[in-house]
GUPAVO-926978 format. One line per field, with one value per residue: x, y, z of N, C-alpha, C, O in turn. Coordinates in Angstrom, 1 decimal, padded with zeros to 4 digits. Example, Ala and Ser with C-alpha at 12.3 -4.5 7.8 and 13.67 -1.06 7.14 Angstrom:
<nodes>
n_xx: [013.2, 012.8]
n_yy: [-005.7, -002.2]
n_zz: [007.8, 007.1]
ca_xx: [012.3, 013.7]
ca_yy: [-004.5, -001.1]
ca_zz: [007.8, 007.1]
c_xx: [013.2, 012.9]
c_yy: [-003.3, 000.0]
c_zz: [007.8, 007.9]
o_xx: [014.2, 013.4]
o_yy: [-003.3, 001.1]
o_zz: [008.5, 008.0]
</nodes>
This chain:
<nodes>
n_xx: [000.8, 000.3, 001.4, 002.4, 004.1, 005.3, 007.5, 007.4, 007.2, 005.2, 005.1, 003.4, 002.7, 001.1, 001.9, 001.5, 000.3, 002.4, 004.3, 006.4, 006.1, 003.3, 001.5, -000.3, 000.6, 000.3, 002.4, 004.3, 006.2, 007.4, 008.8, 010.3, 011.4, 012.8, 013.2, 014.9, 016.3, 016.3, 013.6, 012.4, 009.7, 008.9, 006.5, 004.2, 001.2, -000.5, -002.6, -003.6, -005.2, -003.9, -001.1, 001.9, 005.3, 007.8, 010.2, 012.1, 014.3, 016.7, 018.7, 020.7, 023.5, 026.1, 028.1, 030.8, 032.2, 034.8, 037.2, 036.2, 038.3, 039.5, 037.9, 036.1, 034.5, 031.7, 030.1, 027.8, 027.7, 027.7, 028.3, 028.8, 027.7, 028.7, 029.8, 029.8, 031.5, 029.5, 028.2, 026.3, 024.8, 026.8, 027.2, 028.0, 030.2, 031.8, 032.5, 034.4, 037.5, 038.3, 038.9, 036.4, 035.4, 033.8, 032.8, 033.7, 034.7, 036.8, 039.3, 038.2, 040.0, 041.8, 039.8, 037.7, 034.3, 031.6, 029.2, 026.8, 025.7, 024.9, 023.3, 023.0, 023.5, 021.1, 019.8, 017.4, 015.5, 016.7, 019.3, 022.5, 024.6, 027.6, 029.4, 032.2, 034.2, 037.2, 039.0, 037.6, 035.7, 033.2, 030.1, 027.9, 024.9, 023.3, 020.4, 018.3, 015.3, 014.2, 013.2, 014.6, 016.9, 019.4, 022.3, 023.5, 026.6, 028.6, 031.5, 031.9, 033.6, 033.0, 031.8, 031.3, 032.4, 034.7, 035.1, 034.2, 031.9, 029.9, 027.9, 025.1, 022.9, 019.9, 018.1, 015.4, 015.8, 018.4, 020.4, 019.0, 016.9, 014.5, 014.9, 016.3, 014.8, 015.5, 014.9, 012.7, 009.7, 006.3, 003.5, 000.3, -003.0, -004.3, -002.6, -000.4, 003.0, 005.7, 008.6, 011.2, 013.8, 016.6, 018.5, 020.9, 022.6, 025.7]
n_yy: [-001.1, 002.4, 005.2, 007.4, 010.2, 012.5, 013.5, 012.1, 009.1, 006.9, 004.5, 001.9, -000.3, -002.9, -004.1, -007.0, -008.5, -010.6, -013.4, -012.4, -009.7, -008.6, -006.6, -004.7, -002.6, 000.2, 001.1, 003.6, 005.1, 008.0, 009.3, 012.3, 014.4, 017.4, 021.0, 020.9, 018.7, 015.2, 014.4, 012.5, 010.9, 008.9, 007.0, 005.7, 004.1, 003.0, 000.2, -001.4, -002.6, -002.0, -000.3, 000.2, -000.5, 001.2, 002.0, 003.5, 003.5, 004.2, 003.5, 005.1, 005.7, 007.8, 009.3, 010.5, 009.5, 009.1, 007.4, 007.4, 008.0, 010.3, 012.4, 015.1, 015.5, 016.6, 016.2, 016.7, 015.3, 014.5, 012.2, 008.6, 005.3, 002.6, -000.8, -004.3, -007.4, -008.7, -006.5, -005.4, -002.9, -001.3, 001.0, 004.5, 007.0, 010.1, 012.1, 014.0, 015.2, 012.7, 010.0, 010.0, 012.6, 015.0, 017.4, 019.7, 020.4, 017.9, 015.7, 012.3, 010.2, 007.5, 006.8, 004.3, 003.6, 002.1, 002.7, 004.0, 007.3, 010.0, 012.7, 014.9, 017.9, 020.3, 022.5, 024.8, 022.7, 020.6, 018.1, 018.2, 016.6, 016.7, 015.6, 016.1, 016.8, 018.2, 018.6, 018.9, 020.7, 019.8, 018.6, 016.5, 016.5, 015.1, 015.4, 015.4, 015.3, 016.5, 014.2, 012.2, 010.8, 009.6, 008.6, 006.2, 005.4, 004.1, 003.0, 001.0, -001.3, -004.1, -004.6, -005.1, -002.9, -001.5, 001.2, 003.1, 004.5, 006.3, 005.3, 007.0, 006.8, 007.8, 007.5, 006.8, 005.7, 003.9, 001.0, -002.1, -001.0, -002.0, -003.6, -002.0, 000.3, 002.8, 006.0, 004.9, 004.9, 005.1, 004.1, 004.8, 003.2, 003.9, 006.1, 008.2, 008.2, 010.2, 010.8, 012.8, 012.9, 013.8, 014.2, 016.2, 018.0, 019.8]
n_zz: [000.0, -000.2, -002.1, -004.9, -006.3, -008.8, -007.1, -004.8, -002.7, -001.0, 001.5, 003.1, 005.9, 007.6, 010.7, 012.1, 015.2, 017.1, 018.2, 020.9, 020.1, 020.9, 019.6, 017.4, 014.6, 012.5, 010.0, 008.3, 005.7, 004.3, 001.4, 000.1, -002.5, -002.8, -002.6, -000.3, -000.6, 000.0, 001.9, 004.7, 006.2, 008.9, 010.4, 013.0, 014.0, 016.8, 016.6, 018.5, 021.6, 023.9, 025.3, 023.4, 023.2, 021.5, 018.9, 016.3, 013.4, 010.8, 008.0, 006.3, 004.1, 003.7, 001.1, -000.9, -003.0, -002.5, -000.3, 003.2, 004.9, 003.9, 004.2, 005.8, 008.8, 010.6, 013.6, 015.9, 018.7, 022.1, 023.7, 023.7, 023.3, 025.1, 024.5, 025.0, 024.0, 022.4, 021.4, 023.0, 025.1, 027.8, 029.1, 029.1, 027.6, 027.8, 024.8, 024.3, 023.6, 022.8, 020.3, 019.1, 019.0, 017.2, 017.2, 016.3, 012.8, 011.3, 009.9, 009.2, 009.0, 010.4, 012.0, 013.4, 013.2, 014.8, 016.3, 018.5, 019.0, 021.2, 023.2, 021.6, 019.7, 018.8, 016.3, 015.6, 015.9, 014.8, 014.4, 012.8, 010.7, 008.9, 006.1, 004.4, 001.5, 001.5, -000.5, -002.9, -002.2, -001.6, -000.2, 001.9, 003.7, 006.6, 008.3, 011.2, 013.1, 016.5, 017.7, 017.1, 019.0, 018.9, 017.0, 015.0, 014.0, 011.3, 009.8, 008.0, 008.0, 007.9, 005.4, 001.9, 000.5, 001.9, 004.1, 002.2, 002.5, 004.8, 007.3, 008.7, 010.9, 011.8, 014.9, 017.2, 019.7, 021.5, 020.7, 022.0, 023.4, 024.0, 026.2, 028.1, 028.2, 027.6, 026.2, 025.0, 023.1, 024.3, 022.9, 023.1, 022.8, 019.6, 019.3, 017.4, 016.2, 015.0, 013.1, 011.5, 009.0, 006.9, 003.8, 002.2, -000.4, 000.2]
ca_xx: [000.0, 001.1, 001.3, 003.6, 003.9, 006.7, 008.5, 007.1, 006.9, 004.8, 005.0, 002.7, 002.7, 000.4, 002.7, 000.5, 000.7, 003.1, 005.1, 007.6, 005.7, 001.9, 000.8, -000.6, 000.9, 000.3, 003.8, 004.3, 007.4, 007.1, 010.2, 009.9, 012.6, 012.3, 014.3, 015.7, 017.0, 015.4, 013.1, 011.8, 008.9, 008.5, 005.5, 003.5, 000.0, -000.8, -003.9, -003.9, -006.1, -003.0, 000.0, 002.9, 006.6, 008.2, 011.3, 012.3, 015.5, 016.9, 020.1, 021.4, 024.9, 026.7, 029.3, 031.3, 032.9, 036.1, 037.3, 035.8, 039.5, 039.9, 036.7, 036.1, 033.2, 031.2, 029.1, 027.5, 027.2, 028.6, 028.5, 028.6, 027.3, 029.8, 029.2, 030.6, 031.9, 028.3, 027.6, 025.3, 025.3, 027.2, 027.4, 028.3, 031.3, 031.8, 033.5, 035.2, 038.9, 038.6, 038.9, 035.0, 035.0, 033.9, 032.0, 034.3, 035.1, 038.1, 039.3, 037.8, 041.3, 041.7, 038.8, 036.7, 033.0, 030.4, 028.9, 025.6, 026.1, 023.8, 023.4, 023.1, 023.1, 020.0, 019.6, 016.1, 014.9, 017.5, 020.8, 023.0, 026.0, 028.1, 030.5, 032.7, 035.5, 037.9, 039.8, 036.7, 034.6, 031.8, 029.6, 026.6, 024.5, 022.2, 019.8, 017.2, 014.5, 014.6, 012.6, 015.7, 017.9, 020.6, 022.8, 024.4, 027.6, 029.3, 032.5, 031.8, 034.6, 032.5, 031.0, 032.0, 033.2, 035.2, 035.3, 033.8, 030.8, 029.8, 026.4, 024.8, 021.6, 019.0, 017.3, 014.8, 016.3, 019.6, 020.3, 018.7, 016.1, 013.3, 015.3, 016.7, 013.7, 016.1, 014.3, 011.7, 008.4, 005.2, 002.4, -001.0, -004.0, -004.7, -001.7, 000.6, 004.3, 006.3, 009.9, 011.8, 015.2, 016.8, 019.8, 020.9, 024.1, 026.1]
ca_yy: [000.0, 003.7, 005.9, 008.0, 011.3, 012.8, 013.7, 011.4, 007.8, 006.6, 003.1, 001.5, -001.7, -003.3, -005.1, -007.8, -008.9, -011.9, -013.8, -011.5, -008.3, -008.8, -005.4, -004.3, -001.3, 000.6, 001.8, 004.4, 005.9, 008.8, 010.0, 013.3, 015.1, 018.8, 022.0, 020.6, 017.5, 014.1, 014.4, 011.1, 011.0, 007.7, 007.1, 004.5, 004.2, 001.8, -000.2, -002.4, -002.1, -001.7, 000.6, -000.6, 000.0, 001.4, 002.8, 003.4, 004.0, 004.2, 003.2, 005.7, 005.7, 009.0, 008.9, 011.5, 009.0, 008.7, 006.8, 008.2, 008.6, 011.6, 013.3, 015.9, 015.1, 017.3, 015.3, 017.3, 014.5, 014.6, 010.9, 007.4, 004.1, 001.6, -002.0, -005.5, -008.2, -009.0, -005.3, -005.0, -001.7, -001.5, 002.2, 005.6, 007.9, 011.4, 011.9, 015.2, 014.9, 011.2, 009.9, 010.2, 014.0, 015.6, 018.5, 020.7, 019.5, 017.4, 014.5, 011.0, 009.6, 006.1, 006.5, 003.3, 003.7, 001.2, 003.4, 004.8, 008.5, 010.7, 013.9, 015.6, 019.3, 020.6, 023.9, 024.9, 021.5, 019.5, 017.8, 018.1, 015.9, 017.0, 014.9, 017.1, 016.6, 019.5, 018.8, 019.4, 021.6, 019.2, 018.0, 016.0, 016.7, 014.3, 016.0, 014.5, 016.2, 016.2, 012.9, 011.2, 011.2, 008.8, 008.4, 005.1, 005.7, 002.9, 003.2, 000.0, -002.2, -005.4, -004.5, -005.2, -001.6, -001.0, 002.6, 003.9, 005.3, 006.4, 005.2, 007.8, 006.3, 008.4, 006.5, 007.4, 005.0, 003.2, -000.5, -002.8, -000.2, -002.7, -004.2, -001.0, 001.3, 004.1, 006.7, 004.1, 005.5, 004.3, 004.4, 004.5, 002.8, 004.8, 007.2, 008.2, 008.8, 010.4, 011.4, 013.1, 013.1, 014.0, 014.3, 017.1, 018.3, 021.1]
ca_zz: [-000.1, -000.3, -003.4, -005.4, -007.3, -009.4, -006.3, -003.4, -002.6, 000.3, 001.7, 004.3, 006.3, 008.8, 011.4, 012.9, 016.5, 016.8, 019.3, 021.3, 020.0, 020.7, 019.3, 015.9, 014.4, 011.1, 009.8, 007.2, 005.4, 003.1, 000.8, -000.8, -003.1, -003.1, -002.5, 000.9, -000.9, 000.4, 003.3, 005.1, 007.4, 009.3, 011.4, 013.4, 014.7, 017.5, 016.5, 019.5, 022.6, 024.9, 025.0, 022.7, 023.2, 020.0, 018.5, 015.0, 012.9, 009.4, 007.7, 005.2, 004.1, 003.1, 000.4, -001.7, -004.0, -002.1, 001.0, 004.2, 005.5, 003.2, 004.3, 007.0, 009.5, 011.7, 014.3, 017.1, 019.7, 023.4, 024.3, 022.9, 024.0, 025.3, 024.3, 025.1, 022.8, 021.7, 021.1, 024.0, 025.9, 029.0, 029.7, 028.2, 027.8, 027.1, 023.6, 024.3, 023.7, 022.3, 018.8, 018.6, 019.1, 015.9, 017.4, 015.2, 011.7, 011.3, 009.1, 009.8, 009.2, 010.6, 013.2, 013.0, 013.7, 014.8, 017.6, 018.9, 019.8, 021.8, 023.7, 020.4, 019.6, 017.8, 016.0, 015.0, 016.2, 014.1, 014.5, 011.5, 010.4, 007.6, 005.7, 003.5, 000.9, 001.5, -001.8, -003.9, -001.6, -001.7, 001.1, 002.1, 005.1, 007.1, 009.4, 011.9, 014.0, 017.8, 018.2, 016.8, 020.1, 018.7, 015.6, 014.8, 013.0, 011.0, 008.8, 006.9, 008.1, 007.6, 004.3, 000.7, 000.1, 003.3, 004.3, 001.0, 002.8, 006.3, 007.7, 009.8, 011.1, 012.9, 015.7, 018.3, 020.8, 021.3, 020.7, 023.3, 024.2, 024.7, 027.6, 029.0, 028.3, 027.3, 025.2, 024.3, 023.0, 024.6, 022.1, 023.6, 021.8, 018.7, 019.2, 016.3, 016.5, 013.7, 013.2, 010.2, 008.7, 005.4, 003.2, 001.0, -000.9, 000.8]
c_xx: [000.9, 000.6, 002.6, 003.1, 005.2, 007.7, 008.4, 006.9, 006.4, 004.4, 004.3, 002.8, 002.0, 001.3, 001.8, 001.1, 001.4, 003.8, 006.3, 007.2, 004.1, 001.1, 000.6, -000.3, 000.8, 001.6, 003.6, 005.7, 007.2, 008.5, 009.7, 011.3, 012.1, 013.6, 015.2, 016.4, 015.9, 015.0, 012.2, 011.1, 008.5, 007.5, 004.9, 002.3, -000.3, -002.4, -004.3, -004.7, -005.3, -001.8, 001.2, 004.3, 007.1, 009.4, 011.6, 013.8, 015.6, 018.3, 020.7, 022.9, 025.2, 027.9, 029.6, 032.1, 034.4, 036.2, 036.9, 037.1, 039.8, 038.9, 036.7, 034.5, 032.9, 030.0, 028.8, 026.9, 028.3, 029.0, 028.3, 028.3, 028.5, 029.1, 030.3, 031.0, 030.7, 027.6, 026.4, 025.7, 025.6, 027.4, 027.7, 029.6, 031.2, 032.8, 034.5, 036.6, 039.3, 038.6, 037.6, 034.5, 035.0, 032.9, 032.4, 034.8, 036.5, 038.0, 038.8, 039.2, 041.1, 040.7, 037.9, 035.4, 032.2, 029.7, 027.5, 026.0, 024.9, 024.2, 023.9, 022.7, 022.1, 020.0, 018.4, 015.4, 015.6, 018.9, 021.3, 024.4, 026.4, 029.4, 031.0, 034.1, 036.2, 038.6, 039.0, 035.7, 033.3, 031.4, 028.2, 026.3, 023.4, 021.6, 018.6, 016.5, 014.9, 013.9, 013.6, 016.8, 019.2, 021.0, 023.7, 025.2, 028.5, 030.2, 032.6, 032.9, 034.2, 031.6, 031.9, 032.9, 033.6, 035.5, 035.1, 032.6, 030.6, 028.2, 026.3, 023.3, 020.8, 018.0, 016.6, 015.2, 017.5, 019.3, 019.9, 017.7, 014.9, 013.6, 015.5, 015.7, 014.3, 015.4, 013.2, 010.4, 007.3, 004.0, 001.1, -002.0, -004.3, -003.8, -000.8, 001.9, 005.0, 007.7, 010.4, 013.3, 015.2, 018.2, 019.8, 022.4, 024.4, 027.3]
c_yy: [001.2, 004.4, 006.7, 009.1, 011.4, 013.0, 013.0, 010.0, 007.5, 005.1, 002.9, 000.0, -001.9, -004.4, -005.8, -008.3, -010.3, -012.2, -012.9, -010.1, -008.4, -007.5, -005.3, -002.9, -001.0, 001.5, 002.5, 005.0, 006.7, 009.5, 011.0, 014.0, 016.4, 019.7, 021.7, 019.3, 016.4, 014.3, 013.1, 011.2, 009.5, 007.7, 005.6, 004.8, 002.9, 001.4, -001.3, -001.8, -001.8, -000.9, -000.3, 000.1, 000.1, 002.3, 002.6, 004.0, 003.8, 003.9, 003.7, 005.7, 007.0, 008.8, 010.2, 011.0, 008.7, 008.1, 007.9, 008.8, 009.9, 012.7, 014.0, 015.8, 016.1, 016.6, 015.8, 016.3, 014.6, 013.3, 009.8, 006.3, 003.1, 000.2, -003.1, -006.2, -008.6, -007.8, -004.9, -003.9, -002.0, -000.3, 003.3, 006.3, 009.1, 011.4, 013.0, 014.8, 013.5, 011.2, 010.1, 011.6, 014.6, 016.7, 019.7, 019.8, 019.1, 016.1, 013.2, 010.2, 008.0, 005.7, 005.4, 003.5, 002.5, 001.6, 004.1, 006.0, 009.3, 012.1, 014.8, 017.1, 019.7, 022.1, 023.9, 023.5, 020.4, 019.3, 017.6, 017.5, 016.2, 016.3, 015.7, 016.7, 017.8, 019.7, 019.3, 020.3, 021.1, 018.6, 017.4, 016.0, 015.7, 015.2, 015.0, 015.5, 015.6, 014.9, 011.8, 011.6, 010.5, 008.9, 007.3, 005.4, 004.5, 003.2, 002.1, -001.0, -003.7, -005.5, -004.8, -004.1, -000.9, 000.4, 003.5, 004.8, 005.2, 006.3, 006.1, 007.6, 007.1, 007.4, 007.2, 006.9, 004.2, 001.7, -001.1, -002.0, -001.0, -003.5, -003.1, 000.1, 002.7, 004.7, 005.9, 004.8, 004.6, 004.8, 003.9, 004.0, 004.0, 006.0, 007.0, 008.9, 008.9, 011.1, 011.7, 013.2, 013.3, 014.1, 015.3, 017.5, 019.6, 021.5]
c_zz: [-000.1, -001.6, -003.8, -006.3, -008.0, -008.5, -004.8, -003.7, -001.2, 000.5, 003.1, 004.6, 007.6, 009.6, 012.4, 014.3, 016.3, 018.1, 019.6, 021.0, 019.8, 020.4, 017.8, 015.6, 012.8, 010.9, 008.5, 007.0, 004.1, 002.7, -000.1, -001.2, -003.4, -003.0, -001.3, 000.6, -000.6, 001.9, 003.6, 006.2, 007.8, 010.4, 011.8, 014.3, 015.5, 017.3, 017.4, 020.6, 023.9, 024.5, 024.4, 022.8, 021.7, 019.9, 017.0, 014.7, 011.4, 009.2, 006.5, 005.2, 003.2, 002.3, -000.6, -002.9, -003.8, -000.7, 002.0, 005.0, 005.1, 003.5, 005.8, 007.6, 010.6, 012.3, 015.7, 018.2, 020.9, 024.0, 023.4, 023.9, 024.0, 025.2, 024.7, 023.8, 022.0, 021.3, 021.9, 024.8, 027.2, 029.7, 028.7, 028.6, 027.1, 026.0, 023.5, 024.5, 023.3, 020.9, 018.2, 018.7, 017.8, 016.0, 016.5, 014.0, 011.7, 010.3, 009.8, 009.9, 009.3, 011.7, 012.7, 013.9, 013.7, 016.2, 017.5, 019.7, 020.0, 022.4, 022.6, 020.5, 018.5, 017.6, 015.2, 014.9, 015.4, 014.5, 013.1, 011.5, 009.1, 007.4, 004.4, 002.8, 000.7, 000.2, -002.9, -003.4, -001.9, -000.5, 001.0, 003.4, 005.4, 008.3, 010.0, 012.9, 015.4, 018.5, 017.9, 017.8, 019.8, 017.2, 015.7, 013.7, 012.7, 009.8, 007.7, 007.0, 007.7, 006.4, 003.1, 000.2, 001.4, 003.2, 003.0, 001.3, 004.3, 006.5, 008.8, 010.0, 012.2, 013.6, 016.8, 019.7, 020.5, 021.1, 022.0, 024.1, 024.7, 025.9, 028.4, 029.2, 027.9, 026.0, 024.4, 024.4, 023.5, 023.9, 022.7, 022.5, 020.8, 018.5, 018.0, 016.7, 015.1, 013.9, 011.7, 010.1, 007.3, 005.0, 002.2, 000.9, -000.1, 000.1]
o_xx: [002.1, -000.5, 003.6, 002.1, 006.0, 008.9, 009.1, 006.6, 007.2, 003.6, 004.5, 003.0, 002.1, 001.3, 001.3, 002.3, 000.9, 003.9, 007.1, 007.8, 003.6, 000.0, 001.5, -000.9, 001.1, 001.7, 002.9, 006.3, 006.7, 009.2, 008.8, 012.2, 011.1, 014.8, 016.3, 017.0, 014.7, 015.8, 011.3, 011.6, 007.8, 007.8, 005.0, 002.3, -000.4, -003.3, -005.3, -004.8, -005.8, -001.5, 001.3, 004.4, 006.9, 009.6, 011.2, 014.4, 014.7, 019.1, 021.1, 023.4, 024.6, 028.8, 028.6, 032.7, 035.1, 035.2, 037.2, 037.0, 040.4, 039.1, 037.3, 033.5, 033.8, 029.0, 029.5, 025.7, 029.5, 030.0, 027.6, 028.6, 029.1, 028.1, 031.5, 030.9, 030.9, 026.5, 025.5, 026.9, 024.9, 027.9, 027.5, 030.0, 030.6, 033.9, 035.3, 036.9, 040.5, 038.2, 037.4, 033.3, 036.1, 032.1, 031.6, 035.2, 037.3, 037.0, 039.1, 039.4, 040.3, 040.7, 037.3, 035.5, 032.1, 029.7, 027.1, 026.5, 023.9, 025.4, 025.0, 021.8, 022.4, 020.0, 018.3, 014.7, 015.0, 019.6, 020.6, 025.3, 025.6, 030.4, 030.2, 035.0, 035.9, 038.8, 039.4, 034.8, 032.3, 032.3, 027.4, 027.1, 022.5, 022.4, 018.1, 017.2, 015.6, 014.1, 013.5, 017.6, 020.1, 020.2, 024.7, 024.8, 029.1, 029.7, 033.4, 033.2, 035.0, 030.7, 033.1, 034.0, 033.0, 036.3, 035.8, 032.2, 030.9, 027.4, 027.1, 022.6, 021.1, 017.4, 017.1, 015.0, 017.8, 018.2, 020.4, 017.6, 014.4, 012.7, 015.0, 015.6, 013.5, 015.3, 012.9, 010.0, 007.3, 003.4, 000.8, -001.8, -004.7, -004.0, -000.4, 001.9, 004.9, 007.9, 010.1, 014.0, 014.3, 019.1, 019.0, 023.2, 023.6, 027.8]
o_yy: [001.1, 004.1, 006.6, 009.1, 010.5, 012.9, 013.2, 009.6, 007.8, 004.6, 003.6, -000.9, -001.1, -005.6, -005.2, -008.5, -011.1, -011.4, -012.8, -009.2, -008.3, -007.3, -005.8, -002.0, -001.8, 002.6, 002.0, 005.5, 006.2, 010.1, 010.8, 014.2, 016.6, 019.3, 022.2, 018.7, 016.6, 014.5, 012.8, 011.6, 008.9, 008.5, 004.6, 005.6, 001.8, 002.1, -002.1, -000.6, -001.5, -000.9, -001.5, 001.3, -000.7, 003.2, 001.6, 004.8, 003.2, 004.1, 003.0, 005.8, 007.2, 008.1, 010.8, 011.7, 008.3, 008.2, 009.0, 009.9, 010.6, 013.9, 013.5, 015.9, 016.3, 016.4, 015.4, 016.4, 014.6, 013.3, 009.9, 006.4, 002.9, -000.1, -002.9, -005.7, -008.8, -007.9, -004.2, -003.9, -002.8, -000.3, 003.0, 006.2, 009.3, 010.8, 012.9, 014.2, 013.1, 012.2, 010.3, 011.9, 014.9, 016.9, 020.5, 018.6, 020.0, 015.5, 013.1, 009.6, 007.4, 004.6, 005.5, 003.5, 001.8, 000.7, 004.6, 005.9, 009.2, 012.5, 015.4, 017.5, 019.4, 022.8, 023.2, 023.2, 019.3, 020.2, 017.0, 017.9, 015.9, 016.4, 016.0, 016.3, 018.6, 020.8, 020.1, 020.8, 021.8, 018.2, 017.7, 015.8, 015.5, 015.6, 014.1, 016.4, 014.7, 014.6, 010.7, 012.5, 010.9, 009.0, 007.4, 005.6, 003.9, 003.8, 002.2, -001.6, -004.4, -006.3, -004.8, -004.2, 000.0, 000.8, 004.6, 005.6, 004.3, 007.1, 006.1, 008.2, 006.9, 006.5, 008.2, 007.5, 004.0, 001.3, -000.7, -002.2, -000.6, -003.9, -003.2, 000.7, 003.7, 004.0, 006.2, 005.3, 003.4, 005.9, 002.7, 004.4, 005.1, 006.8, 005.9, 009.8, 008.1, 011.9, 011.0, 013.4, 013.1, 014.2, 015.4, 017.4, 020.4, 022.6]
o_zz: [000.1, -002.2, -003.1, -007.0, -007.8, -008.8, -003.9, -004.8, -000.3, -000.3, 004.1, 003.8, 008.5, 009.1, 013.4, 014.4, 015.4, 019.0, 018.7, 021.6, 018.6, 021.0, 017.0, 016.1, 012.0, 011.5, 007.6, 008.0, 003.1, 003.5, -000.9, -000.4, -004.1, -003.2, -001.3, 001.5, -000.9, 002.8, 002.8, 007.3, 006.9, 011.4, 011.1, 015.2, 014.9, 017.8, 017.2, 020.7, 025.0, 023.3, 024.8, 022.5, 020.9, 020.7, 016.5, 015.5, 010.8, 010.1, 005.6, 006.3, 002.2, 002.8, -001.1, -003.6, -004.7, 000.0, 001.9, 005.6, 005.9, 003.1, 006.7, 006.9, 011.4, 011.6, 016.6, 018.5, 020.7, 024.7, 022.3, 025.1, 023.0, 025.8, 024.7, 022.7, 020.8, 020.8, 021.4, 025.3, 027.9, 030.8, 027.5, 029.7, 026.1, 026.2, 022.7, 025.5, 023.4, 020.3, 017.0, 018.6, 017.3, 015.1, 016.0, 014.2, 011.9, 010.0, 011.0, 010.9, 008.6, 012.2, 011.6, 015.1, 012.7, 017.2, 016.5, 020.8, 019.2, 022.2, 022.6, 021.2, 017.3, 018.6, 014.3, 013.9, 015.3, 014.9, 012.2, 012.3, 008.2, 008.1, 003.5, 003.5, -000.2, -000.2, -003.7, -004.2, -002.3, 000.3, 000.0, 004.3, 004.6, 009.2, 009.3, 013.4, 015.6, 019.7, 018.5, 017.6, 020.5, 016.3, 016.5, 012.6, 013.7, 008.8, 006.7, 005.9, 007.1, 006.3, 003.2, -000.3, 001.9, 002.3, 002.8, 000.5, 005.0, 006.0, 009.7, 009.2, 013.4, 013.0, 017.3, 020.7, 019.4, 021.3, 023.1, 025.3, 025.7, 026.7, 029.5, 030.3, 027.9, 025.0, 023.2, 025.4, 023.2, 024.3, 022.8, 021.3, 021.3, 017.6, 017.6, 017.5, 014.2, 014.9, 010.8, 011.1, 006.5, 005.8, 001.3, 001.8, 000.1, 000.4]
</nodes>
């Protein structure tokens, strides 16, 4: 279900109650290309008779056609999630002064990312992450609204194109949120939740 126009695509899905998640949700994603670049709206409506725990995320990759090592990154996040060998959260650390401190633009270099970052800085209700090629003065920006409290950043070490793109994934909650409850949304019956993010050239 859904629809499309010359500049939009809308997708819908009814998630049926199942073992491990006994709630029924109507999910939707709308993709629009316009003056701001790509704008994505993801939403959920609880069609169950009881409150449903909920979180959402997306998995865009940013690239400028060269290895990420050569690119400059601006990432306004103050802390990151610490994980164990199974990538389960075990705590947080402040990133100021560490290899993960990109509050001011600097080269990615050999920094390896597979991290959820939070304590984001928002301007006009949006967090903005900029990946820029200083050699060509080209850039690409990912933004997310303030319902996205986390960004999962991944430099692609375990993909076929190692370090050729940087995943910057807007999320409303961190990994393992259904267990920890951190930033988990509670959708009352009939309630709707929506968050937006987008990508544009800079």
